Each structure stands twice: as C-alpha cells, then as structure tokens.
TIBA-250975 format. One record per residue (C-alpha): residue in three letters; x, y, z. Coordinates in pm, whole numbers, plus 50000, padded with zeros to 5 digits. Layout:
% TIBA-250975
AlaXYZ
...
% end
This chain:
% TIBA-250975
Unk500005000050000
Unk501235034949914
Unk499685065950069
Unk500495101750160
Unk499575123850452
Unk500235158750580
Unk501435147650924
Unk502885113551008
Unk503185106351379
Unk505525077751469
Unk504745064451814
Unk501325062151979
Unk502045072452338
Unk500855104052518
Unk503095124952294
Unk502115107151975
Unk498365104552011
Unk498115139952155
Unk499925152651844
Unk497805132051605
Unk494515142451766
Unk495345179651773
Unk496585179051413
Unk493315162751309
Unk491335188351511
Unk493155215751316
Unk492005200350988
Unk495175182150883
Unk495335147650726
Unk497055126050987
Unk498525091050997
Unk499495076151334
Unk501895046551338
Unk502425023151634
Unk503014985951688
Unk500144982051937
Unk496534975551827
Unk495445009151971
Unk497175041652072
Unk498505043952425
Unk502225037052416
Unk504305026752715
Unk502295049252945
Unk498995031152896
Unk500224996252815
Unk503344992053031
Unk503775022453254
Unk501635049953404
Unk498225033453393
Unk498914997453499
Unk501205009953775
Unk498535033453909
Unk495975005453904
Unk498314984154115
Unk499185013154343
Unk495475018154408
Unk495164981654508
Unk498204984854733
Unk496675015154906
Unk493374997254961
Unk495224967555114
Unk497224990555338
Unk494165010155451
Unk492274977855524
Unk495074968355762
Unk495325002955916
Unk491555004855971
Unk492014983356281
Unk493405014356452
Unk490145032456377
Unk487915005256518
Unk487144987356190
Unk488584952656132
Unk488134937055787
Unk490504908655867
Unk493684901955671
Unk493134909755300
Unk493104878855077
Unk495024882454751
Unk493804867454422
Unk496754874154190
Unk494974861653879
Unk491984884653934
Unk494294913554022
Unk496184908553697
Unk492934906153499
Unk491504937853655
Unk494684956953570
Unk494554944053213
Unk490864953053185
Unk491654988753289
Unk494384991153026
Unk492124976552756
Unk489355001052841
Unk491685030952816
Unk493475020452498
Unk490215010252336
Unk488835044552413
Unk491805060552240
Unk491185038551939
Unk487605051751920
Unk488795087751953
Unk491275081651672
Unk488515068951444
Unk486145097051535
Unk488785122551437
Unk489485105751104
Unk493075097051194
Unk494515069050981
Unk496005043451219
Unk498705020051088
Unk499684991751321
Unk503294983551252
Unk506914993951284
Unk508015025451101
Unk511315030050920
Unk512275063750777
Unk513345062350414
Unk514125099350389
Unk513085133750518
Unk509545130150377
Unk508875092850357
Unk508655061350568
Unk508015024250535
Unk505635007150780
Unk505964969550832
Unk503124951051004
Unk503364919151207
Unk501654898950931
Unk504344908350679
Unk502484936450507
Unk504404967550403
Unk503035002650351
Unk504915031850197
Unk503985065150349
Unk504845099650217
Unk504435129750444
Unk504895167250456
Unk505905166650823
Unk506645139051072
Unk506585139351451
Unk508785113351620
Unk507335101651952
Unk508975067952005
Unk509435071552381
Unk511945053052596
Unk512735018852742
Unk514125005953076
Unk517895008253118
Unk519894977853229
Unk523564987453251
Unk526584965153311
Unk526214939853592
Unk522414943953597
Unk521954929553248
Unk521284893353348
Unk519094874053104
Unk516844856053349
Unk513114853753424
Unk514054861453783
Unk515414895753693
Unk512624919853603
Unk512424954053449
Unk509434976653515
Unk507494961453223
Unk507834926253360
Unk507054936953717
Unk503784952853604
Unk502654919453462
Unk502594905553820
Unk504104871853717
Unk504174863054088
Unk504404878354434
Unk507884867154540
Unk508714860754903
Unk511734883654872
Unk512354911254615
Unk515384933454561
Unk514584966954400
Unk517644982554239
Unk517065019954217
Unk515495044254462
Unk513875066354200
Unk510165069754139
Unk509785037453938
Unk511605016154194
Unk509755030954490
Unk506325028854329
Unk506704992454226
Unk508554983454545
Unk505704997254754
Unk503184977054549
Unk504964944154609
Unk505544952454977
Unk501794957955021
Unk501064925354839
Unk503274906155080
Unk506854905754945
Unk509794913055171
Unk511264942154976
Unk514804955454994
Unk515584987954812
Unk519134996354699
Unk520065031754595
Unk523555042654489
Unk523205078754609
Unk522905091854965
Unk519105095054949
Unk515945082554783
Unk514385101954495
Unk517525120854388
Unk516655156054277
Unk513705160754511
Unk513995182354823
Unk515055162055126
Unk512255174155354
Unk509685161055106
Unk511505128055060
Unk511725123255437
Unk507945119655460
Unk507775089955223
Unk511125075655336
Unk509855070955691
Unk506825051355575
Unk508795030755322
Unk511305022555595
Unk508505005855790
Unk506994988255487
Unk510264974755345
Unk512614948855482
Unk515544972855428
Unk516495004655244
Unk520215005355162
Unk521665038955057
Unk525065045454896
Unk524985009354783
Unk525464994454436
Unk524944960354281
Unk528194946954141
Unk527024912354034
Unk523874892053969
Unk524044854153938
Unk521074831053892
Unk521174806054176
Unk518644777954144
Unk515264792354237
Unk516724826354326
Unk519324852554243
Unk522584857654432
Unk523424894554453
Unk526724910954543
Unk526204944754710
Unk528884970954763
Unk528154996755031
Unk529885019255279
Unk531044989255482
Unk532374969155189
Unk530884940354990
Unk528254915455099
Unk526244887854933
Unk522504882754963
Unk519974860554792
Unk516554871054663
Unk513704853154487
Unk513424881154229
Unk515314912954137
Unk513644943953990
Unk516004966853800
Unk514685002553800
Unk517705024653738
Unk516205047553477
Unk515205048253112
Unk516955054752782
Unk515425071052472
Unk514265050252177
Unk516255072151941
Unk517575043351732
Unk514755049351484
Unk515485029151168
Unk516465052250883
Unk517215082051106
Unk520675083350948
Unk519015091550615
Unk517955125150759
Unk519705154750920
Unk518225146551263
Unk520925148451531
Unk521385132051870
Unk523335143152177
Unk525855123152383
Unk523055106552583
Unk521115096052276
Unk518395122452298
Unk517185137751971
Unk518195174451952
Unk515295198651899
Unk514665236051918
Unk512005254552113
Unk509295243251870
Unk510495207051894
Unk511845208551536
Unk514945187751461
Unk517815197551231
Unk515695182350953
Unk513065209450880
Unk510305184350805
Unk510785163551120
Unk509835171651479
Unk510385151051796
Unk508685151052136
Unk508545133252470
Unk511115110152628
Unk512915110152294
Unk514115146052337
Unk515185147152701
Unk514215148953064
Unk511985150253250
Unk510635118253099
Unk507005124453187
Unk503815117752992
Unk502325152253053
Unk505505168952934
Unk505315148152614
Unk501685157952555
Unk502495194852597
Unk505455192452360
Unk503235174752109
Unk500815203952103
Unk503685228352053
Unk505015208251758
Unk501585206551592
Unk500975243651643
Unk504365250751481
Unk503505228551183
Unk500235247551149
Unk502205280151130
Unk501125293251468
Unk503395311251714
Unk504265284651969
Unk507315275752176
Unk508025251652460
Unk508845273152763
Unk506935260953071
Unk507685277453404
Unk506625246353594
Unk506505209653493
Unk504955189853779
Unk506605157953898
Unk504655132554103
Unk505835101054280
Unk502745079554339
Unk503985061654647
Unk501945061754968
Unk502225089555072
Unk502745107754744
Unk505455133554674
Unk504955161454419
Unk506765193154321
Unk506915219154046
Unk508925249753954
Unk512095258754144
Unk513035234654421
Unk514815245354736
Unk517705222754635
Unk518035240054296
Unk517855274554453
Unk520675265854691
Unk522805251254410
Unk522275282554198
Unk522905306254486
Unk519455321954450
Unk517975340654743
Unk514615325154831
Unk512415321955134
Unk510685289255214
Unk507315287655389
Unk506135253755517
Unk502845241855658
Unk503045208655850
Unk500125185455793
Unk500015177656162
Unk498235211456187
Unk495705202055916
Unk492365190456048
Unk491665171055730
Unk495025152955742
Unk494435143156105
Unk490955129356034
Unk492455108955749
Unk495065095755994
Unk497735109755762
Unk499275138755957
Unk502805130555832
Unk502975155155543
Unk504165189755448
Unk503325216955197
Unk506025242055110
Unk506355272954896
Unk509615285854750
Unk509195323654731
Unk511205352354586
Unk511625375254892
Unk511375409354725
Unk508495403454483
Unk506855376354697
Unk506335357054371
Unk505865319454405
Unk508755302054229
Unk508205266354342
Unk505805243854528
Unk506445210554699
Unk503975187154867
Unk504455154055048
Unk501385135855172
Unk498335116555061
Unk496865130754740
Unk499865153254670
Unk499625145054300
Unk496165160554282
Unk497115190954490
Unk500215200854293
Unk498165213853997
Unk497265244854198
Unk500975251354241
Unk501545248353866
Unk498815273753794
Unk500185297654058
Unk503685296653910
Unk502575299353547
Unk500285328853630
Unk503035346853825
Unk501005345654147
Unk502405359854470
Unk502125346654822
Unk499465373254884
Unk497425360454588
Unk497445325354729
Unk496765337055083
Unk493705356854978
Unk492115328554780
Unk489455312254999
Unk490005274555017
Unk487315250055131
Unk487505236955487
Unk488355210955592
Unk490505199955297
Unk494125192555221
Unk494065220654963
Unk493975244955255
Unk497605236655323
Unk498595257255017
Unk496735287755147
Unk498105282855496
Unk501665279355364
Unk501245314055215
Unk499905326255549
Unk502975311455721
Unk505125333055493
Unk503485364055643
Unk503365350355996
Unk499555349655993
Unk498705312655975
Unk495765304056197
Unk497045269356277
Unk500835275056288
Unk502495301456500
Unk505325320656340
Unk506375355956443
Unk504765381356218
Unk506885396655942
Unk507495433755975
% end
C-alpha cells in the first residue's frame, strides 16, 4: 500500500496520540503509526496506567490493615493474583480502546506496525503479518518514547530479573524482592509488592531516595517506606547478579564493603533510555546528543526541517504530561502558529503512599544556583483534614522570591499530593504571589487548605501554625 499524509506521527504514546489528535482537530490529514493495536504507548500499556491501578490496590490493602486502629477490622486481605492481573489488564484495555475510538472519530489513519524512515519526507511501515506500507508525508513527529535501562552487571538474562514492564505483569508475588534503584519507578513498584506481601529491599547508589527532590519532602515517604520494606540501603550498588537455582545471588557494595545476599526476584529500576535508534534516522539530518536524545529547538523541530520530535525522545523530564504538551507545541508550529516550549513549571509526582509532588524551582536547585529565596512550610500535623484521614505526616512548602513575593516553586508530600500540585503549577505559570494565594478562599476542611496556609505562614499569619509576624 502506498499513501500520503500531511502529518505522520511515529509512536502512539501520550506524545504521539496527543499530536495526532490535535493535528486532526486543526484540519490536517494525519497518519498515526504504532506497533500496538490501539494508541496508548508505554504509558497506557506498560507504565503509568497499569502501575497506578496496582498502586490503588496496594493503598486499599494498606488502609484495610490500618483500619484496625480506627475501630474497623476487615480481617487480613486475601490476595487473588489472577483476578488482580485481569483487573489491571481490563483497565488498560478500556483506556486504549477508548483512544482507538477517539482516533477513528477524528478521522486519523492508524497504521499498526513498525516505522522506518526512508528519507526526510517518507517512511516504510511493516506490520506483524508481513504487510508493508509506503507513506509519504509533509511533516513527521517522532514520539517513540523510551525503554528501561539495564547497565553493566544488571543485564542478566533471566526470568528472575525483572524490568518495570515485567514487574507490572505481576508474574508472581515473590517472598523476597530486591529493587535496584530508589527513583520513582523503583519506589512505586517496590511499595506495590511490599503491600502485596513481598519482603522488599531497596538499593540506591546515592545518599538518598528520589535524587533531585527536596530532602524534607522525601523524608515523609522515606519514613513510611522504611516501615513497609525489609531494608532500604543507601550509597549501595549492585556489582554482580548470578542466577542461583530458584533465586538470584546478589553482590552488594556499600559503605562497609561488599556483601552477598539472595533474593527470589530482582527488579532493576535504574532509569530509562530514549528510543532514538529509529530505523532510517541516518538518512535525515536529525541529530542526537551524547546521551542519545534527539536534539530539537523550542518548537520541537529537529535539524531536519520536516521532522519534529517530542517526549522522552528529546530529554528529561521523561513524563507523559511533558510529552503531551510538547506534542501540542510541535503541531501548532506545523500549522504556522506562534508556539514555543517554555513552561515555568513541569509537575513531577511520585505515586507512592504517601505521594510526593513538586513543580517549579526546588529549594535544592535554589541553593545550588545561589538564589535568594524564602521557604514557607505548613506541616500537615496542623491540618484538620490530614488528622481525620490519619495521615498527619505531610508537608506543603512554597519557594518564594523575597522581594516580589512571587511563588517560584511548590512542593507537597502527603496523601493526594499528585492532585494538589496542579494548583501550584497554575500559581507559578500565572506569576502569582504569596498574597494572591493567601487571599484565595480554600474549602474547609480539605488538604488544599495547606497551600493557602503555607502562604499565610510566609506572612506570619497562619491560623494553625504560630510564626512571628513579618514586619
């Protein structure tokens, strides 16, 4: 089959389908190419959505156990792994099927197959059944995403060594599980398996979990994870993995030297690498940097004028919502509109229990850059809503420019932080000041009040936290 289109989108994840749908909404002829039967990409099939489904189950299990402290005893939760796996798969199928319907409704041509560029304005799409389609295009948007990294000694070819994709399939609930990597993927999946009954050990090579996040936010989740996990080993690396019968022997190197331990399964979650090895990319002027990311400008255009790139493919943060926003910028640029990627705040959320979320300038970044900021914090122990939820271990903080009182950053640690952080994003993008946030009436009793009260703390006027009034 030979066809032509105005915009060819290669990759059907949150960056790809967002680009295809907007281009179609703007009246362009669009072809979306992906190997899956429906759009969705890693996020829906093997990432964001299945992990959140499992995290929800883990939270329900945890709350059922904790309810005993409130006078409600459900008994020990019984786990049906087969039904759990089916429910997760049903959720994924519902979401991806919905995207397939939206694609059809918009008139997007969907080609299921693997794309290979044959030049700056053409591609070849090979399907699983051996069919080949030749596609000509005026513009292309690359949105091929990323894949789990498995460097050096962690690259053991064994069913007992999992990456995030394999872990989300819930092949089993091992008695003991080693999680290599204390970033958001490792902690989210580690907390799931801990709730389901595994004895989880987390290994992180740096001095703290969630590198890059402010330490006071991380401390909230670290305390709870410390109780849920068998062990959390910092400044520790894995130097060797060896399959040992029905387990894996692991050599760990920490501050006190080397030690050997044995685990039923090992989950490697040390980051992701871009899928920038797009076949035929060398036939174009598209360039890549030293880390393999495709180089783009502010409109997400590559060095090849007809080709754009978005999402994990073009750099960090590797987040679905960042990819979707970039996709819209690229489509607007193709349409000839004035558009550039310059967000003031990209929210990051770690969906552990409790959650950690932040956006804008962090306190850690401000210190590293030598920027003068003032930090206002509201402890959740002073929040009526947090206490009634039995989740007083949390904090909301604002990073504020002292002279202008403009909000530069927001950080939240506590249950539901991922939902609350959106208000911080809006405040930063709108150039809001601490006074703006303080004067906005928030509903009581809610966790959202902690944002308002953090602003009140800045002025020394918080009803529920005493701090000497600013002159």
